[in-house]
C-alpha positions as CSV (number, residue, x, y, z in Angstrom):
1,X,55.7,59.7,25.8
2,X,56.2,56.7,28.0
3,X,53.1,54.9,29.2
4,X,52.1,55.6,32.8
5,X,51.0,52.0,33.7
6,X,50.3,53.1,37.3
7,X,47.3,55.1,36.0
8,X,45.9,52.2,33.9
9,X,47.0,49.1,35.8
10,X,43.6,47.6,36.4
11,X,42.4,48.4,32.9
12,X,45.5,46.9,31.3
13,X,45.0,43.8,33.6
14,X,41.4,43.5,32.2
15,X,42.7,43.7,28.6
16,X,44.5,40.4,29.2
17,X,41.1,38.8,29.1
18,X,40.4,39.6,25.4
19,X,40.1,36.4,23.4
20,X,43.1,37.0,21.2
21,X,45.3,37.3,24.3
22,X,44.4,33.8,25.3
23,X,44.0,32.0,22.0
24,X,46.8,33.7,20.0
25,X,49.3,35.6,22.3
26,X,49.3,33.1,25.2
27,X,49.2,30.1,22.8
28,X,52.2,31.3,20.9
29,X,54.0,32.4,24.1
30,X,53.8,28.9,25.7
31,X,54.7,27.1,22.5
32,X,57.9,29.1,22.5
33,X,58.5,28.5,26.2
34,X,58.2,24.7,25.8
35,X,58.6,22.4,28.8
36,X,58.9,24.5,31.9
37,X,59.2,21.7,34.4
38,X,61.7,22.5,37.2
39,X,63.1,25.6,35.5
40,X,64.2,28.8,37.3
41,X,62.4,31.5,35.2
42,X,62.8,35.3,35.0
43,X,59.7,37.1,33.7
44,X,60.6,40.6,32.5
45,X,58.0,43.3,32.0
46,X,55.7,41.0,34.0
47,X,53.0,43.5,34.6
48,X,50.5,42.3,37.2
49,X,51.9,38.8,37.0
50,X,49.6,37.3,34.3
51,X,52.3,35.1,32.8
52,X,54.4,34.8,35.9
53,X,51.6,32.9,37.6
54,X,50.9,30.7,34.5
55,X,54.5,29.8,34.2
56,X,54.5,28.6,37.8
57,X,51.2,26.6,37.2
58,X,52.9,24.9,34.2
59,X,55.7,23.4,36.4
60,X,58.5,26.0,36.8
61,X,60.4,25.5,40.0
62,X,60.7,29.2,40.7
63,X,59.5,32.3,38.9
64,X,60.7,35.9,39.5
65,X,58.8,38.8,38.0
66,X,60.2,42.3,37.2
67,X,58.3,45.4,36.1
68,X,58.9,49.1,36.1
69,X,55.4,50.0,37.3
70,X,54.8,49.9,41.1
71,X,51.0,49.8,40.3
72,X,51.4,46.7,38.3
73,X,53.7,45.1,40.9
74,X,51.2,45.9,43.6
75,X,48.5,44.0,41.7
76,X,51.0,41.1,41.3
77,X,51.8,41.0,45.0
78,X,48.1,41.2,45.9
79,X,47.5,38.1,43.7
80,X,50.4,36.3,45.3
81,X,49.0,37.1,48.8
82,X,45.6,35.8,47.8
83,X,47.0,32.5,46.3
84,X,50.6,32.0,47.5
85,X,52.7,30.4,44.8
86,X,56.1,31.4,46.1
87,X,56.6,34.0,43.4
88,X,59.0,36.9,43.8
89,X,58.4,40.3,42.3
90,X,60.7,43.3,41.9
91,X,59.7,46.8,40.9
92,X,62.8,47.8,38.8
93,X,63.7,49.3,35.4
94,X,65.0,46.4,33.2
95,X,67.6,48.7,31.8
96,X,69.2,49.0,35.2
97,X,68.4,45.5,36.5
98,X,71.0,43.4,38.4
99,X,69.6,40.6,40.5
100,X,73.0,38.9,40.9
101,X,71.4,35.6,39.7
102,X,71.2,33.6,36.5
103,X,68.1,31.8,35.2
104,X,67.4,28.8,33.0
105,X,64.8,30.8,31.0
106,X,64.1,34.5,30.6
107,X,60.8,35.4,29.1
108,X,59.0,38.7,28.3
109,X,55.6,39.7,27.1
110,X,56.3,43.1,25.4
111,X,59.6,44.3,26.7
112,X,61.9,45.0,23.7
113,X,59.3,47.2,22.0
114,X,59.8,49.8,24.9
115,X,63.4,50.5,23.6
116,X,63.3,53.8,21.8
117,X,66.8,53.5,20.3
118,X,69.3,50.8,19.3
119,X,71.4,51.7,22.3
120,X,68.5,51.0,24.7
121,X,67.8,47.7,22.9
122,X,71.5,46.8,23.3
123,X,71.3,47.5,27.0
124,X,68.2,45.4,27.4
125,X,70.0,42.6,25.5
126,X,73.0,42.9,27.8
127,X,70.8,42.7,30.9
128,X,69.1,39.6,29.5
129,X,72.5,37.9,28.9
130,X,73.8,38.9,32.3
131,X,70.8,37.1,33.9
132,X,70.9,34.0,31.7
133,X,72.8,30.8,32.3
134,X,75.0,29.5,29.5
135,X,72.8,27.5,27.2
136,X,69.7,29.3,28.6
137,X,67.0,30.7,26.4
138,X,65.2,34.0,26.0
139,X,61.7,34.0,24.5
140,X,59.4,36.9,24.0
141,X,56.2,38.2,22.4
142,X,56.9,41.6,20.8
143,X,55.4,44.2,18.5
144,X,56.0,43.0,15.0
145,X,58.3,45.4,13.2
146,X,56.9,44.2,9.8
147,X,53.3,45.0,10.6
148,X,51.7,47.2,7.9
149,X,47.9,46.9,8.7
150,X,45.5,49.8,8.9
151,X,44.4,51.3,12.2
152,X,41.1,49.5,11.9
153,X,42.6,46.1,11.1
154,X,42.7,44.8,14.7
155,X,39.5,46.5,16.0
156,X,37.4,43.3,15.8
157,X,39.7,41.9,18.5
158,X,39.3,44.8,20.9
159,X,42.4,46.8,20.1
160,X,44.0,49.0,17.4
161,X,47.6,49.6,16.5
162,X,48.7,52.9,15.1
163,X,52.2,53.5,13.8
164,X,53.4,57.1,13.6
165,X,55.8,56.0,10.9
166,X,58.2,53.1,10.3
167,X,61.3,55.2,11.1
168,X,63.6,53.9,13.8
169,X,62.2,55.0,17.2
170,X,58.8,56.1,15.9
171,X,55.9,55.7,18.3
172,X,53.4,52.8,18.1
173,X,50.1,53.4,19.9
174,X,48.0,50.4,21.0
175,X,44.5,51.2,22.2
176,X,42.6,48.6,24.1
177,X,38.9,49.1,24.1
178,X,36.5,48.4,27.1
179,X,33.7,49.6,24.8
180,X,33.3,51.3,21.4
181,X,34.2,54.6,23.0
182,X,36.2,53.8,26.1
183,X,39.9,52.7,25.8
184,X,43.3,52.9,27.3
185,X,46.4,53.7,25.3
186,X,49.9,52.1,25.5
187,X,53.0,53.4,23.6
188,X,55.6,51.2,22.1
189,X,58.4,52.1,19.7
190,X,59.4,50.8,16.2
191,X,62.8,49.3,15.6
192,X,63.5,47.1,12.6
193,X,64.1,43.3,12.9
194,X,67.7,43.8,11.9
195,X,68.2,46.3,14.8
196,X,66.9,43.7,17.2
197,X,69.1,40.9,15.7
198,X,72.2,43.1,15.9
199,X,71.5,44.0,19.5
200,X,70.9,40.5,20.6
201,X,73.9,39.1,18.8
202,X,76.3,41.8,20.1
203,X,75.2,40.9,23.7
204,X,76.0,37.2,23.1
205,X,72.8,35.6,22.0
206,X,72.5,33.3,19.0
207,X,70.0,31.1,17.2
208,X,67.8,34.1,16.8
209,X,64.4,33.2,15.3
210,X,61.2,35.1,14.6
211,X,58.0,33.1,15.1
212,X,54.6,34.1,13.6
213,X,51.8,34.0,16.1
214,X,49.3,31.1,15.8
215,X,45.8,30.5,17.0
216,X,45.1,27.6,19.3
217,X,42.8,24.7,18.2
218,X,40.4,25.8,21.0
219,X,40.3,29.3,19.6
220,X,39.3,28.0,16.2
221,X,36.7,25.7,17.7
222,X,35.1,28.5,19.7
223,X,35.3,31.4,17.3
224,X,35.8,29.8,13.9
225,X,38.7,30.1,11.5
226,X,37.3,33.2,9.7
227,X,37.3,35.2,13.0
228,X,41.1,34.9,13.2
229,X,42.0,35.6,9.6
230,X,42.9,39.3,10.0
231,X,45.2,38.8,13.0
232,X,47.0,35.9,11.4
233,X,47.3,37.7,8.1
234,X,48.6,41.0,9.5
235,X,50.6,39.7,12.5
236,X,50.6,42.8,14.7
237,X,52.7,40.9,17.3
238,X,55.4,38.3,16.8
239,X,57.4,35.7,18.7
240,X,61.1,35.8,19.1
241,X,63.5,33.2,20.6
242,X,67.3,33.0,21.1
243,X,69.9,31.2,23.2
244,X,73.0,32.2,25.2
245,X,76.0,30.2,24.0
246,X,77.4,27.6,26.4
247,X,80.7,28.5,27.9
């Protein structure tokens, strides 16, 4: 069952404050993004604008956010009204997206893992290419298809990951804990790396690379290296980058 983000928008927003989000996910995301100065950026599956705002703070000329949840987009627009950065937000399904515009960089924090089938992944890939300038890049943080940790492996970081199976299209349940007994659940879907690569290549993307997540030096300084050993060993999420060929 697809996740109803409207019902958990504020709780999911709060989950972005977990230490691993900052020192592992965000650190890896912005290493992949590189220099953002003066770029026109499209942030897919933007949620409440967590990365959309940071991309603008880091020098992007313009940032557009897209998310399927009107609850999430409402939070993003409230943040924009409170601190106006010139960000544009659209409540749309990425599978149907057509902004009639091309961008220097398209990024996503957990988009491809909502595709239930290879066909849906191919459609996401086509939408990405249709909105990307020749020579432009797509970067994302995604559920790692190769993850094989136990349910309890990630609990020290405030979440768990449960795979129904490793068959194509099988559900992955993430639970984000506010306390030991209170949590919200988010559903993703398992598709193999080869399925991702085929979809991206068939849409016209090349130089496809998978990037293990890393912990920032600040994260090691604050929490110590031992604290991060499980997440770095099991790699529940992973980075991905590719390029649209120049015409």
